[in-house]
C-alpha positions as CSV (number, residue, x, y, z in Angstrom):
1,M,20.9,59.2,-64.0
2,Y,23.5,58.6,-61.2
3,V,26.0,60.9,-62.9
4,N,23.5,63.7,-62.6
5,L,22.7,62.8,-59.0
6,G,26.4,62.8,-58.1
7,L,26.9,66.1,-59.8
8,E,23.9,67.6,-58.1
9,H,25.1,66.2,-54.7
10,I,28.4,68.1,-55.0
11,I,26.9,71.3,-56.5
12,T,24.2,71.5,-53.8
13,G,26.3,70.0,-51.0
14,Y,27.5,73.1,-49.3
15,D,29.5,71.2,-46.7
16,H,31.4,69.3,-49.4
17,L,32.0,72.5,-51.3
18,L,33.3,74.3,-48.2
19,F,35.5,71.3,-47.4
20,L,37.0,71.4,-50.9
21,F,37.5,75.1,-50.8
22,S,39.2,75.0,-47.4
23,L,41.5,72.3,-48.6
24,I,42.6,74.2,-51.7
25,I,42.7,77.7,-50.4
26,I,46.2,77.1,-49.0
27,S,47.5,75.5,-52.2
28,Q,50.3,77.2,-54.2
29,R,50.6,74.6,-56.9
30,F,48.2,72.8,-59.1
31,S,50.1,69.5,-58.5
32,N,49.3,69.7,-54.8
33,V,45.6,70.2,-55.6
34,L,45.6,67.3,-57.9
35,K,47.0,65.1,-55.1
36,I,44.4,66.4,-52.7
37,V,41.5,65.8,-55.0
38,T,42.8,62.3,-56.1
39,A,43.3,61.3,-52.4
40,F,39.8,62.5,-51.6
41,T,38.4,60.6,-54.6
42,I,40.1,57.3,-53.8
43,A,39.1,57.5,-50.1
44,H,35.5,58.4,-50.6
45,S,35.1,55.8,-53.4
46,I,36.2,53.1,-50.9
47,T,33.8,53.9,-48.2
48,L,31.0,54.9,-50.6
49,T,31.2,51.5,-52.2
50,L,31.5,49.5,-48.9
51,A,28.6,51.3,-47.3
52,A,26.4,51.2,-50.4
53,L,26.9,47.5,-50.6
54,G,26.1,47.1,-46.9
55,Y,29.6,46.2,-45.6
56,I,29.7,49.3,-43.4
57,P,26.7,50.4,-41.4
58,L,25.6,54.0,-41.8
59,Y,24.7,56.3,-38.9
60,P,23.8,59.5,-40.7
61,K,23.8,61.7,-37.6
62,W,27.3,60.7,-36.7
63,V,28.5,60.7,-40.3
64,E,27.2,64.2,-41.0
65,S,28.6,65.5,-37.6
66,G,31.9,63.9,-38.5
67,I,31.9,65.7,-41.9
68,A,31.3,69.0,-40.1
69,L,34.3,68.3,-37.8
70,T,36.6,67.5,-40.8
71,I,35.7,70.9,-42.2
72,A,36.4,72.6,-38.9
73,Y,39.7,70.8,-38.5
74,V,40.9,71.9,-42.0
75,A,39.9,75.5,-41.2
76,I,41.9,75.5,-38.0
77,E,44.8,73.8,-39.7
78,N,44.8,76.6,-42.3
79,F,46.0,79.0,-39.6
80,F,49.0,76.9,-38.8
81,V,50.1,75.0,-41.9
82,K,51.5,77.1,-44.6
83,T,51.8,74.5,-47.3
84,S,49.5,72.0,-48.9
85,K,52.4,69.6,-49.8
86,W,51.2,66.8,-47.4
87,R,47.6,67.7,-47.2
88,W,46.6,64.8,-49.5
89,L,47.3,62.4,-46.6
90,L,44.9,64.3,-44.3
91,T,42.4,64.5,-47.2
92,F,42.5,60.7,-47.7
93,G,41.5,60.1,-44.1
94,F,38.8,62.7,-44.1
95,G,37.6,61.4,-47.5
96,L,36.8,58.1,-45.9
97,I,34.3,60.0,-43.7
98,H,32.9,62.0,-46.6
99,G,32.4,58.7,-48.6
100,L,30.0,57.6,-45.9
101,G,28.1,60.8,-46.4
102,F,27.9,60.2,-50.1
103,A,26.6,56.6,-49.3
104,S,23.9,58.1,-47.1
105,S,22.9,60.3,-50.0
106,I,22.8,57.5,-52.5
107,S,20.8,55.3,-50.2
108,Q,18.2,58.1,-49.7
109,I,17.7,58.4,-53.5
110,G,17.3,54.7,-54.0
111,F,20.4,52.8,-54.9
112,D,19.8,50.2,-57.6
113,R,21.7,47.1,-56.5
114,T,20.9,45.3,-59.8
115,Y,23.4,47.6,-61.5
116,S,25.5,48.3,-58.4
117,A,28.9,48.7,-60.2
118,V,27.5,51.0,-62.9
119,S,25.4,53.0,-60.4
120,L,28.3,53.5,-58.0
121,I,30.8,54.4,-60.8
122,S,28.2,56.8,-62.4
123,F,27.5,58.5,-59.1
124,N,31.3,58.8,-58.4
125,V,31.8,60.3,-61.9
126,G,29.2,62.9,-61.2
127,I,30.9,63.8,-57.9
128,E,34.2,64.1,-59.6
129,L,32.9,66.2,-62.5
130,G,31.4,68.5,-59.9
131,Q,34.6,68.7,-57.9
132,L,36.7,69.3,-61.0
133,A,34.3,72.1,-62.1
134,V,34.6,73.8,-58.7
135,V,38.4,73.4,-58.7
136,G,38.6,74.6,-62.3
137,I,36.8,77.8,-61.5
138,V,38.1,78.5,-58.0
139,L,41.8,77.5,-58.2
140,P,42.8,79.8,-61.0
141,L,41.3,82.7,-59.1
142,L,43.0,81.7,-55.8
143,L,46.4,81.3,-57.6
144,K,46.0,84.6,-59.4
145,Y,45.4,86.6,-56.2
146,R,47.7,84.6,-53.9
147,S,50.6,87.0,-54.5
148,R,48.7,90.1,-53.4
149,K,49.1,91.2,-49.8
150,E,45.3,91.3,-49.4
151,Y,45.2,87.5,-49.9
152,K,46.4,86.9,-46.4
153,Y,43.3,88.8,-45.0
154,F,41.0,87.0,-47.4
155,F,42.6,83.7,-46.4
156,N,42.3,84.3,-42.7
157,A,38.7,85.6,-43.0
158,A,37.7,82.7,-45.2
159,S,39.2,80.2,-42.8
160,A,37.6,81.8,-39.8
161,C,34.2,81.9,-41.5
162,T,34.6,78.2,-42.5
163,L,35.4,77.3,-38.9
164,I,32.3,79.1,-37.6
165,I,30.0,77.5,-40.2
166,A,31.5,74.0,-39.6
167,L,31.1,74.3,-35.9
168,Y,27.5,75.5,-36.3
169,W,26.8,72.5,-38.6
170,F,28.4,70.2,-36.1
171,V,26.2,71.5,-33.2
172,E,23.1,71.4,-35.5
173,R,23.7,67.9,-36.7
174,I,24.6,66.4,-33.4
175,I,21.5,67.8,-31.6
176,V,19.0,67.0,-34.3
């Protein structure tokens, strides 16, 4: 049950998909993407677990606004950073915030504390399967077209659109 919920959360979580996309769009190597996704997984697993078990309080309005700001930051950084070699460090920090968002999601669907370890691991597995599916589809396309001169225009347009969407989400989430 929780595997499906984690998978569904990623596939329907447009903010997480946009975050993932903006992280990997700059990547030139699969090894860098692997580091990024692994850092994100470790970080969000930490805060998801701590929050789901009640060790970290959840403030959904602030968490969701923070997630929007992480997306905006990565979009801005894409204009200035030309390599993803060290992006895994940034992703780890931002993954801590996203983990709180995952915890909010799992608390809304009814987290079963009786089977807390199994439930959390299952939810995380679903999230990872979703992320890997997205990376498995998107990354080969990005790498294939990266060498074309049009890629720069696509990259800039995608980063600008991501920034606009993220800022809109931030305003929407902080006001509501």
